[in-house]
C-alpha positions as CSV (number, residue, x, y, z in Angstrom):
1,M,-9.0,-6.0,4.4
2,R,-6.2,-3.5,4.1
3,T,-7.8,-1.3,6.8
4,A,-7.5,-4.2,9.2
5,T,-3.8,-4.9,8.5
6,L,-3.1,-1.1,8.8
7,A,-4.7,-1.1,12.3
8,Y,-2.9,-4.3,13.3
9,D,0.5,-2.8,12.2
10,A,-0.2,0.4,14.2
11,V,-0.9,-1.5,17.4
12,A,2.0,-3.9,16.9
13,L,4.3,-1.0,16.2
14,V,3.3,0.8,19.4
15,A,3.9,-2.4,21.4
16,R,7.3,-3.0,19.8
17,L,8.4,0.6,20.3
18,T,7.3,0.6,23.9
19,Q,9.2,-2.6,24.7
20,T,12.3,-1.6,22.8
21,Y,12.8,2.2,23.2
22,G,11.2,3.1,26.5
23,Q,10.9,6.9,26.9
24,E,12.2,7.6,23.5
25,R,9.7,5.3,21.8
26,F,7.8,8.1,19.9
27,S,10.7,10.4,19.2
28,E,11.2,11.7,15.7
29,Q,14.5,9.8,15.4
30,V,12.9,6.5,16.3
31,L,9.8,6.9,14.2
32,T,11.7,8.1,11.1
33,N,14.2,5.2,11.2
34,A,15.3,4.7,7.5
35,S,15.1,0.9,8.0
36,G,11.4,1.1,8.7
37,F,9.4,-1.5,10.5
38,G,8.0,-4.9,9.5
39,G,4.3,-5.0,8.9
40,T,1.7,-7.6,8.1
41,D,1.7,-6.7,4.3
42,G,5.3,-5.7,4.1
43,V,7.9,-3.2,5.4
44,F,6.8,0.4,6.1
45,R,8.5,3.6,7.3
46,F,7.6,7.1,8.2
47,R,9.4,10.0,6.6
48,S,10.3,13.3,8.3
49,D,7.9,15.2,6.0
50,G,4.9,13.3,7.5
51,T,4.4,10.9,4.7
52,N,4.9,7.1,4.8
53,E,6.2,4.5,2.5
54,R,5.3,0.9,2.2
55,G,6.9,-2.0,0.4
56,L,4.0,-4.1,-0.8
57,A,3.6,-7.3,-2.8
58,V,2.6,-7.0,-6.5
59,L,-0.3,-9.4,-7.4
60,R,-1.6,-10.5,-10.7
61,V,-5.1,-11.5,-11.6
62,A,-5.4,-15.1,-12.6
63,P,-8.4,-17.3,-13.3
64,S,-7.8,-19.1,-10.0
65,G,-7.6,-15.7,-8.1
66,G,-4.8,-13.4,-7.1
67,Q,-1.2,-14.7,-7.5
68,V,1.9,-13.1,-6.1
69,A,4.0,-11.7,-9.0
70,S,6.6,-10.1,-6.7
71,P,6.6,-10.6,-2.9
72,A,6.7,-7.8,-0.5
73,P,10.2,-6.7,0.4
74,K,11.5,-7.6,3.8
75,S,13.6,-4.4,4.0
76,F,14.1,-1.1,2.2
77,A,17.1,-0.8,-0.2
78,P,20.1,1.0,1.5
79,G,20.2,4.7,0.8
80,T,16.6,5.0,-0.3
C-alpha cells in the first residue's frame, strides 16, 4: 500500500505547512528544508533539483512474514 501512504503524507504535509507557515507554506525555502518532514513510512524531503529523498525501513523476508531489519530513520543525518 505504498501509494496510500504517499497520498496520506502529501495531504498531511499540506495541512502541516498551511498551519505552520501561512503565506510562505509552498515557498522553495520551506519545501526544500534539509531536515525534511516526518511521513508515515519514514522521513522524506524535497531537493532543489526537483527530486525527493526518503528514509525508509529495511525489511527482511522471514517464514513468519516481513521483519524489520533496520527501522526507518526519524531524521536525516546532519549535512546530508
